C-alpha positions, 0 to 999 in steps of 0.5 A: 504508462511512462513516468518522467524522470526528474533531475534530483533536487528539482522537484524537491525545491518545490515542496521544500520551499513550502517547508521554508515558509512553514519553518519561518511561520513556526519561528515564534513557537517555543523549541527545545535546545536540541532544535536550535543550531548555532548560526555561522558568523555569515548568517543569522538563525531565525527564532525557530532554530533553523539557520540560513547559512549557505548549504555545505557542498553536496547538500544543495538539494536539501538547502530549503529544509534548513539546518538544525544541528543537534535536533532529533525527530522520533519516529514510531512504526511497526516496520522492523529490521531488515527494512529499518536499515533500508529506511535509515539509509534512504534518509541518511543524506537528509540527516547529514545535510540538515542536522536532524537525527531521525530516531527510528523505533519499531515495535511488533505491538505498534497498534496497541502501544501508540494510543497508550503512548499518546494518552500518556503524553509520550507521543512520537513526533512521527508515526507510520500508520499501517491503515486508514482505520487506525488514523481515524481512531487516533484523530477521534482521540485528538492525537495527530496534528494536521499535515503542513502545507508543504506535505499537502502540496507534494501529495496533491502533485504526486499521488492519485487523489484517492491516497490523499482521501485515505489520509484525510479525516472529517475534511482535514488532511493528516497523513501522507502516503508512504509505501504501497502494495499492489493486490490486483495481480494474477501470477502465472508461469511465463515459461509454461505460457510460452510452451502452450502458446498462451497469451497474457490476457488484457481484458476480462473476456480474454482472461476467461477465454484463456481459462476455458482454453486451459480446461480444453487442454486438460489443465485446471486454470486456477489454484487457490488457498485461503487458509491463514491460521487465525486470519483464514479467509482473507484472500477470499475477501480480496477476490471479492474486492477485486470484482466489486471495484471492477464491476461498479467503480470507486463510488459504489465500492466506497458505499460498500465499505461504509455500509451504505450499500449492504452486503445483502444487496443486488450489487454485492450478490452479483459480484459474489455470483461472478466470483462463484463462476470463477473460484467456485467453478469445479472445472476451474479449481483447485488444481494440485489440491482437490475440489472447490472445498480444498480452497478453504484448507489450502494455505495461501502461501502454498496455493501457487506451487502447482503453477511451477508443476504445470498443474494449474495455470494462474493464481490471483494474489498480491505483489508480495507473493513474489517472495514465495516462489523460491520456497517452492523451488530455490532456483525459480526465477521471477521474471517476464520470461521466467518460471513465475511472473504476474500480470494485471487482473484486467478491468471489467467495465469501460467506465472504471479505468484501471481499477487497482486494489492495494494498501500501504502506510501513511506518515502522520505527525504528533508535533509541529516543531520546525524540524518535524515539519522538515522531516515530514515534508522530506518523507513525502518527497519524490527524492526520499521515495526514490532513495528508498526504492533503490534500496529494493523490495519497496514500492511507492505510489509517488509518481515522481519516482522514475520507473527506472529506479526499480529493478528492470522487469521486477514486480516492484516496477510493474506494481509502480506502473499501476499504482502511480497512474493518476487516472486509475481507480485506486481503492484501499483494501475494503476489509481493512477499512471496515470495522474489525468485527466485519473486515477481520471477523465475519467477512473472513469467517463467512467467506471461508464457510462459503468455500468449505461448506458451500454455505448459500450466498445470500445467507453468507451476505446476511450474516456479514451484515448482521455483524456490522456494529450498531451506530 
């Protein structure tokens, strides 16, 4: 798909104009000394601290956000350096033009510390929430405040509707999407495909016709690994999620996530049978490592290495796998004509347009001071997302980001093509949405046993159902 390029500042004014209304509406609320700014003689400051002075040269695009000299907004996240520096660079101009200092704090104990800080009255102004399930828990304890109209307007305009749904709890919208990742990829070697005369498949039938052709040529078409220490099994849950969404679409996928559709159901059983014909097919796997059972003991990080050796043809894995090829070969080139690249895992059902399984972070607020609203609105804008994209190794599902902001031909650019499709069928990683006892417990364990021990499908599904917490 193509994404129209927008002149810097044009789209911003639409969202930021809403911010101005909100800032004015907040004028009667109490603010700290830090959030007030001295108005120039030629202008007057509203009671919320935002000045109406003409913007400084070069800051015209930020005028609608207002100015808050000396104000600060605290932000708490699990995202650590070096990514922290890229965020700070992306919003540096916003800080300079508005006077708002976004104080970044990262922690590898984020999910444990955030609820404690909220309970202790020390909540940050903003937080990057890594998955919707945590947002639900925070709302249950009365933490976040509803997103302002300015943020809602931007999300309605620039994101696939599914993203807004994941930032909504009990009908109230709290959290705008931030970064995104794409899981619906198949990794392969363009060089090998060219040498063998293979064509990248665009349909599910073509994908498995290609698999059969590789078998006929004496090459195992698929390699795979699900070993990941204490998280062993998670890649197998991704494979099942891909099939569930492709076979049945978003509504049935949602029912499965919510357990109104049991694992031990005809639908999930059929999806498991499809997966068995793919990743438990002894003619198809596990090139470079051994038989089907070795999938359970092969590290997911190493699973793609045989592709560079010509021992297997393909690996289903997420966009982040682009980072691993250099570990196998420092000279490996990830490009459309390189040693490794990825293609979209094709759809299966004509009634399910462009199914994509992915993930990402969300921005939620715990305060509604005018400067917090301004920063929160900027983080939801195409301008922020474009600036962050240009720092590299980051993808946004914000359709206001022009595709040429990404490195040409990069996996990030390819990911954005699918993640920004407003008509696509996007769904968040199912195991991340399910209760931890299931999504990060029984599902990992049972899918591992399915490969390692050839545990019967129906018993696997019944045991996962049995782990679902009682209401």
